[in-house]
C-alpha positions in Angstrom: 47.5 85.0 23.0 44.9 86.6 24.4 43.7 88.3 21.1 43.9 85.4 19.1 41.9 83.5 21.8 38.7 86.7 21.7 39.0 86.3 17.6 38.5 82.4 18.0 35.6 82.7 21.0 34.2 85.8 18.8 34.3 83.5 15.4 32.3 80.5 17.6 29.9 83.5 18.8 29.3 84.4 15.1 28.4 81.1 13.9 25.9 80.4 16.9 24.6 83.8 17.0 21.9 83.5 14.1 20.1 81.1 16.9 20.3 83.8 19.5 19.4 87.2 17.7 15.6 87.7 17.7 15.4 91.3 16.5 17.0 92.6 13.4 18.2 95.6 15.6 20.0 93.5 17.8 21.8 91.6 14.5 22.9 95.2 13.9 24.4 96.2 17.3 25.9 92.5 17.1 27.9 93.0 14.0 29.1 96.1 14.6 30.2 95.4 18.2 31.9 92.4 16.7 33.5 93.9 14.0 35.3 96.5 16.0 36.3 94.1 18.7 38.1 92.0 15.9 39.6 94.7 14.0 41.3 95.7 17.2 42.5 92.2 18.2 43.6 92.2 14.3 45.8 94.9 15.1 47.3 93.0 18.2 47.8 89.7 15.5 49.6 91.9 13.1 52.0 93.4 15.9 53.1 89.4 16.7 54.1 89.2 13.2 51.4 87.2 12.0 50.5 88.9 9.0 47.9 86.7 7.0 46.0 86.1 10.0 45.8 89.8 10.7 44.6 89.9 7.0 42.1 87.6 7.2 40.6 89.5 10.9 40.6 92.3 8.9 38.6 91.5 5.8 36.3 89.5 8.1 35.9 92.3 10.8 35.2 94.9 8.0 32.2 92.8 6.0 30.6 92.4 9.4 30.6 95.6 10.6 29.5 96.6 6.8 26.9 94.3 7.1 25.2 95.9 10.1 24.0 98.7 8.0 22.5 96.7 5.4 18.7 95.8 6.8 18.5 93.0 4.1 21.4 91.0 5.7 20.0 91.0 9.3 17.6 88.2 9.3 16.7 85.1 7.5 19.0 83.3 5.6 21.1 86.2 5.0 21.9 86.3 8.3 22.5 82.7 8.8 24.9 82.3 5.9 26.8 85.9 6.8 27.6 84.8 10.6 28.5 81.1 9.4 31.0 82.3 6.8 32.5 85.1 8.6 32.6 83.2 11.7 34.5 80.3 10.2 37.0 82.7 8.7 37.4 84.3 12.2 38.2 81.2 13.8 40.6 79.9 11.2 42.2 83.4 11.8 42.2 82.8 15.5 43.3 79.2 15.9 46.1 79.4 13.5 47.5 82.7 15.5 48.2 80.3 18.5 51.7 78.6 18.8 54.8 80.1 18.5 55.6 81.6 15.1 59.1 82.9 14.6 59.8 86.7 14.7 62.0 88.5 12.5 65.4 89.2 14.0 67.1 92.2 13.0 70.8 92.4 12.8 73.5 95.6 12.7 74.9 95.8 9.5 78.5 94.7 9.3 80.8 97.6 9.3 82.6 99.1 6.1 86.2 98.8 5.6 
């Protein structure tokens, strides 16, 4: 539950971050930090049997992290577009992770006769 909230907050941050980022160096660090934190939270969501939300989180966090190494994506329209798209994906994955999802129950095998 807490990891879903963190992903929602980081999704909102990614959407808002182009307004707060002044330098490309900060945009790179922002991408790396957000990407790593989201990947860690994705593992927690996967442990809760929320598979498609975890996969969406992994994809978005990998793209955010890798984009931190591409200088062209650290400013201008590229930064705005990237931040809005991947922030929205994180927001969707986080919001859909809230609530009760049935877990897989394991039963013992019936005895052989």
